[in-house]
N, C-alpha and C positions, 0 to 999 in steps of 0.2 A: 609405162606398164601398171596395170590395175593391181590392186591388193586381192589376194585369194585366201579362202579360209577352208579348212578342212577339219572335220571332227575326228578326234582320235578313237580308235577302235581296238577291240582285243585286249590281249593281256597287258600292253603298255597303258592304256586307258584304265584299266581296272586297277593297275598298280598305282599309278598317279592318284586316282580318285581316293584309293584306300589311304594313301600317305598324307594327302591334304584334307581328307575328310569331307569332300564335296563332290557330288556326281557331276561328271562333265566339267571338271575343274579348269582344264585347259584345252585349247585348240591350237592347230598348227597353221601358222600364218606365213604366206609365201608371197614374193620370194624370201628365201632364206631360212626356211624350217624353223621359224621363230615359235616359241610356245607361249602363249599369253591366255589370260581369262577370256571367255567368250564375249564379255563386254567390248572387247577391242574391235569387234565387227561394227560397233557403231561409230568408232573413231578413226579407223585404219585408213579409209580413203581420204577422210578430212585432214588427216596429217599429211597424207602423200601430196595433197593438193594445197597445203597451207602456203600462204604467201610469206616469202622470206625477205627480210629487209637487210639492206647493205650494212647497216650498223649493228645488226644483231651480234651477240655473243653467245654461242652455243658450248656448253659443257657436256660432253658425251662420254658414257662409260658402260661397261657391263656393270651390273650391281655389285656393290661391296668391294670396290676398288680404292676407297678414299675419296669418292666423288663429292660427298657432303663437305669434306674439309677443304677440297680444292674449289668447289662452287662458292663457298664463302669467301676464300682468298680471292677468286676472280671477281666476285661482285663488289667487295670492299675496294679492290684496286680500281676497278671500273667506274666506282661511284666516289671516288675521292676520299676513302675512309669515312663514310657517312655513318658513324657508329650508331647515331640515334634511329635512323631509318632501319639499320640492321637489326634493331629490336622486333621489327615485324616478322611474323611467322615466314619462314623461308620460302613456302609455296606461293605466297603472294607477291613476293618480289623477284622470285628465281624459279618460276614453276616447273615441275616435273610434268612433261608434256603429256605423258600417258597415264598420269596418276589415276584419273577416273577409271580406266580400264584395269589397272593393277588391283584397285580396290573393288573390282566388280563382283567377287564372290562374297564380300562381306555384307553382312545383313544389318538392318538398323538405320535410323535416320541421323545418326552421329555425324556421318560424313557429308550430309546435305550443306553444312556451312562451307565446305570446300568448293562447292560449285563443280562446274565442268572444266576440266584442266585445259582443254583446247580452247574453249571460249575464253578463259583467262588469258592464255598466251595471245590469242587473237586481239583481245582489248587492251593490251599493255601499251603504254606510251614508249616511244624510242628514246634511248637505245634499250632494247629488250635483251635480258639475261634469261635464257632458256635452258634447261637441263633435260636430258633424255637418256634412257638405257636402250633405245632402239639401235639396231645394226644399220650399216650403211644402206642396206637393200630396202628398208622401210622409212627412211628420211624423206622429208619433202623434196619433191623433185627440184625445185628451185635452189636448194643448197648448192647443187653443182653449176648453177649458172650465176646465181648472184654472188656466191662465194664469200659468206659472212666469216667472221672469226671463229674458229672451231678449236676448242682445247680438248683433247682426248686423254682420258685417265686410265692407265692400265696398272696392273698389280700381278705379282706371281701367283699362279693359279692354286697353290697349296693354301696359302694364307687366305686367299679370296674365297675358296671353297668352304673353309672353316667358318669364316665370317658370314658367308651366305647361308649356311645351314642354320645358325643361330638367328640370323634376320628371318628366315622363312618359319622357324619356330615361334618367334615373337610376333609377327606380322601376318603370317599366312597359315597359322595352326598346323604347320608340319609335325607329325608326331612319330616319325620313324627314327632310326638310329643315325648317328653320323655316317655309318658305313652305307646305310640306305641311301642317304643323300649323295654320298661321293659316288656311288655307282650310277645313279640317274645323271649326275652331273658330267661324268666321264663319257657317258653315252649321249651327251648333248640333249638330254630330256628334262633337265631342270627348267624352271620357269625362265624365259627369255631365249633358251635353246642353246646351240653350239657356242662354246667360249672362242675358239680359235678363229672361227670365221668372222666373229664380232671384232676381235682384236686386230687380226690381220687386214680386215678390211679397212681400218684406218691406218695401220702401219704402212700400207700401200700408198697412202696419201701424205705420209709424214714430211716429205720433201716440198709439198705445195706450200707457198707463202702464207696462206691463210689458215693454216693447220698447225698447231702445236701439240706434239705427242710427249706426254708426261708419264713417268713411272713413279708409282707411290713410294717405292724404296728410295728413289733419288730425291723426292720432295722430302722425305722424312729425314735422310742424311744431310741435305743442305737445304733447309727451309729458307733460309735468307736468300740464298742464290736463286732459289726457284721463284721467290717473290720478285726479285729484280727481273728475272727471265720474262715472267708473266707480264710485268709492268712494261717492259720493252716491247713485247708482242702486242700489247693493247695500246702502245703509243702513249703511255702515261709516265710523267716524270713523278718520282718518289724519293723523298729525302731519307737520310739515315735514321732521323727522329721517327718518321711515319713507318719505316720498316720495323723499328723496335716496337711501336705501338701495335702494328699489325701482328707481329710474332706474338706479343701477349694475348691479343684478342683470339688467335687461333690456337693457343697453347692447348694441349690435350684436355687438361682439367677444365678449362674454361669452356670448351666444346661440350664436354659432358655436362656441364651445369647450365648450358645456354638453352633455354626452353624455346627459343625461336628455331633451334636446329635439332634438339635432341628427341624430339616428338613426344615429350612428356604429356603435353595436353592432349594430343592426338591419340595415345595410348590409352589414357584415362577415360577418355570419351568412349573409345573402342570397347575397353575391358571393364569399366566401372571406376568410380572415384577412388576406390580403395587400391587400385593397381599401383605398385611401386616398382620402378626400374631399379632393381637391386639384386645382387648376388655376389657371393664371395669371389666368383671367377670372372665377374663382368659379362656373364653370358645371357643375362635377362635385360640387356641394355641395348638401345639402338646404336650408340656410339660405345663400342666395347674396350678394346685395349690398344689398338693402333700399333701393335708390335709386328716386326718382322721375324718370322721363325716361330709363331705360335702354333703352326701346323704340327710341331714335334710332339704337343700335348695331346694330339687326337689321332695321328696316323700310325699305323703299325709300319715296321719296316717293308713289308710286302706292299702295302697300300702306297707308301712314299715312293717305292720303285716304280709301281705302275704309273704314278703321276709323272715321275722323271722321264720314263720311256715315251709316255704320251706327248709330253712337252718337246721332247727332242725329236720325236718324229714329225710333229706339227711346225717346228721352227726351223728345221734343217734347210739351209740356203736362204733364210729370209734376212739374216744379219740382226735379228731381234733376240735379246736374251733378258732374263731376270735373276735377280739375286733372291736366294731364299734363307739367307742368314743375315742377322742384325749386323 
């Protein structure tokens, strides 16, 4: 099935353009009612037709589910804890496949050094480690015939929405309130589009032997156990000593300080050399807090109830559930 594109019109288009400050900021990509910058029209069919290799490892998630943390864990395990190579910027060793499109509304030459994200993925030597926020409907067709390893990362939608709001403020110049963002998110109109169809599209595959479905809350609660689970999934032996080294490398403080992952250089190039990722609440940083339950600092009881009802309605009968407390 080919990828189809539709321009947004009417009140929705006006509202999104106002919130993000860019005329025609998003288009609808189908199948899936996915909302992405218009630049995706240059990449969408290429991604659909991308050659998938049997030894690929794909980390897939909706944005802001802890995928940066998990992708670093997966890459390190898959590359036998090569911490020296891990100093290289994450996009060049574990590319976000659609990054070129996600940055499509940004102006300036600062992003030229990143090249084309699809070109990068195509040119990588095997085994490739690839990350994407695309839903199952827009993935390469060969994903389902070649069946590479897929690790899907999920997170409770309350914390995810809070984190995504700050991400969109930091990287996509969203200037509405948190309530504004929560409203479009619940309507399936935030960038990337509907949340539950994304999550459930992979939950439906979680029994497949080539798919590992992770919840952020479980990784945080038992990080050691998750490392062992991922290593087993990837067919890698890992010693207790190496587990301890990896736990240290992946500690929250070291992740925040890791320039290969925290986008510090990227953000300074985008916003100017004087830009500093810093705030009392951790809200002006790419890697923020990593806590479960941070939603309580942002949601009114009424909004929290709306999220709970929305979650219950969408997860009814699926067997999937999420913790929203630490």
